TILO-916691 format. One record per residue (C-alpha): residue in one letter; x, y, z. Coordinates in steps of 0.02 Angstrom, whole numbers, padded with zeros to 5 digits, always signed. Layout:
AXYZ;...
//
This chain:
M+09287+00640-01629;I+09137+00757-01639;R+08976+00676-01599;T+08811+00743-01668;V+08665+00729-01557;E+08486+00759-01612;A+08408+00908-01519;L+08299+00867-01364;S+08112+00895-01388;L+07968+00902-01264;D+07927+00721-01315;T+08100+00652-01279;V+08102+00537-01135;V+08261+00552-01023;V+08338+00478-00871;R+08489+00524-00775;S+08648+00425-00794;A+08687+00297-00664;S+08873+00341-00654;P+08879+00498-00548;L+08894+00499-00364;S+08793+00634-00280;A+08789+00723-00112;P+08678+00869-00050;I+08783+01015+00007;D+08709+01176+00077;G+08545+01165-00021;E+08635+01118-00184;L+08682+00947-00255;A+08864+00901-00294;L+08891+00767-00424;L+09056+00674-00456;D+09066+00576-00614;P+09206+00449-00579;A+09222+00397-00762;Q+09264+00577-00810;G+09343+00634-00646;R+09238+00789-00652;Y+09129+00878-00523;F+08968+00964-00559;G+08859+01073-00449;L+08671+01091-00463;D+08567+01227-00381;Q+08400+01196-00305;T+08304+01187-00470;G+08442+01075-00547;H+08438+00968-00394;R+08246+00944-00413;I+08264+00903-00597;W+08399+00773-00552;Q+08276+00698-00425;L+08133+00692-00558;I+08235+00607-00692;E+08288+00464-00577;E+08154+00366-00678;P+08125+00393-00861;R+08011+00542-00896;S+07967+00649-01044;I+08026+00824-01043;M+07848+00885-01059;A+07799+00789-00902;L+07950+00857-00813;C+07904+01036-00859;R+07730+01005-00797;V+07790+00953-00625;L+07917+01095-00616;G+07785+01221-00672;S+07674+01164-00529;E+07819+01177-00399;F+07908+01338-00455;D+07843+01508-00498;V+07887+01509-00683;G+07789+01525-00845;A+07768+01372-00955;E+07867+01439-01102;T+08014+01499-00991;C+08010+01332-00900;R+08016+01229-01063;A+08163+01336-01135;E+08266+01329-00969;V+08233+01142-00944;L+08279+01099-01126;S+08441+01200-01108;F+08483+01124-00939;L+08452+00946-01002;A+08555+00975-01160;R+08703+01025-01047;L+08679+00867-00946;E+08676+00765-01101;E+08833+00846-01166;S+08918+00800-01002;D+08859+00621-01010;L+08748+00639-00861;L+08586+00610-00950;V+08527+00471-01070;R+08382+00455-01180;A+08264+00318-01127;
//
């Protein structure tokens, strides 16, 4: 079955899925989704995003925080965050709040 998902926008409010187990490993974050039996690895930036979406947050608010913490331009940050969150959503690791 093919599922069609509306594209994420900066106004979309997202929160991480409650199902994955996580553990920090050498500056990265390893996720295990028991429902899928799949592992995922997040680098430092992905780990920070995962922390920030523990509570529902708009993507724009997320980008504001990341822009203040990392040396990245606003447009690049928005594009990268939208792409990353879309991959999380495709993997059922992110839900829209």
